[in-house]
N, C-alpha and C positions, 0 to 999 in steps of 0.2 A: 257531185264528185268529179265529173268531167271538167267542170270549170276550174277546179283546184289543180287538176293535172295539167291543164293548159297553162295556168299561171306559173306552175312549177317549171314546165318546159321552157316557157318564155324567159323566166328568171335565169335558168341555167344557160340558155342560149345567149342572153345579154351578157352574162359574166364571161362566157367563152369569147364572145366578140371583143369585149373590152380587154381581155387578157391576151388576145392574139397580137395586138400591136407591140407591146413590150417584148413578147416572146419572139416574134419574127424579127424585130429591129435589133433587139439586144442592146448593147451599149453604143451602137453606132449612131452617128448623127444622120438625120434625114437629109436627103438632097434639098438644095435650095428651092427648087421648083415645088416640091411637096410641102415645104414649110410655108411658102406663099399661098398655096391652095388652102392649107389648113387655117391660115390666118383669115382667109376670106369667108370661112364657113359660118362663124357666129353672126355677122351682120346679115348674111343671106337667110339664115334660118329665122332670125328675128323678123326680118321683112316678110317672110312667108307666113309667119304666125300672125303678124299684124294684118296682112292682106286677107288671110283666111277669116280672122275674127271680125274684121270690119265689113267685108263684102259678102259674107254668106250667113244664111240662117238655115241651119240643117243642111240640106243638100241643094239649096236654091240660092241664086244670086239675090242679094238684098241691098238696095240702095236707100239710104235715109240721111238724116241730119249728120250723123257721125261720119258718113262717107264724105260729105262736103268738108267737114272739119279736117279730116285726114288729108284730103286733097289740098286744102289751103296750107296746111303745115308742110306738105311735100313741096309745094311751090316755094314757100318761104325758105325752106332748107336748101332747095336747089339754087335759090338766089343768094345763098350763103348768109342769111340773116341769123342772128343769135338763136340758139335752141330754145331758150326760155321764151323769147318773143314768139317763136313759131308755135310752141305749145299753148301759150296763153291766147294767141289769136285763134287757134283751132278750137279751143274751149269756148271762146266767145262766139265764134261762128256757129258751132253746134248748138249752144244754148239759145242763140237768137233764132235759129231755124226751128228748134223745138218749141220755142215760145210762140212763134208765128203759126205753127200748125196745130 
C-alpha cells in the first residue's frame, strides 16, 4: 500500500512540475538566454544516459568492449566524420574486442 501511495504522490508532483511552466510563463515568450539553455538540455541528457549505461554496472564503474566502441565513435564524431561511419566503426570495434576475449 505504501508503494502505491508513493507512486501517486510522485505522479501528482510530476504533473504539478509540468504545469508550473505554462502557468508561470503564461503567454509570454521566454528570454533568449532561457531558450538557449532549454535547447541544450536534450543532448546533455542523452549524453548522460549514454555515459551511465556504458560505463556503469549497478553502482560500479565497468569498462569492457562497449566502452572502447563508444570511445572510438566519440573520437570519430569529434573529428566530424559521418555519423553512420562512426556508429558502424563502433560496432565493428566492439564486436572485434568481444570476439577476441
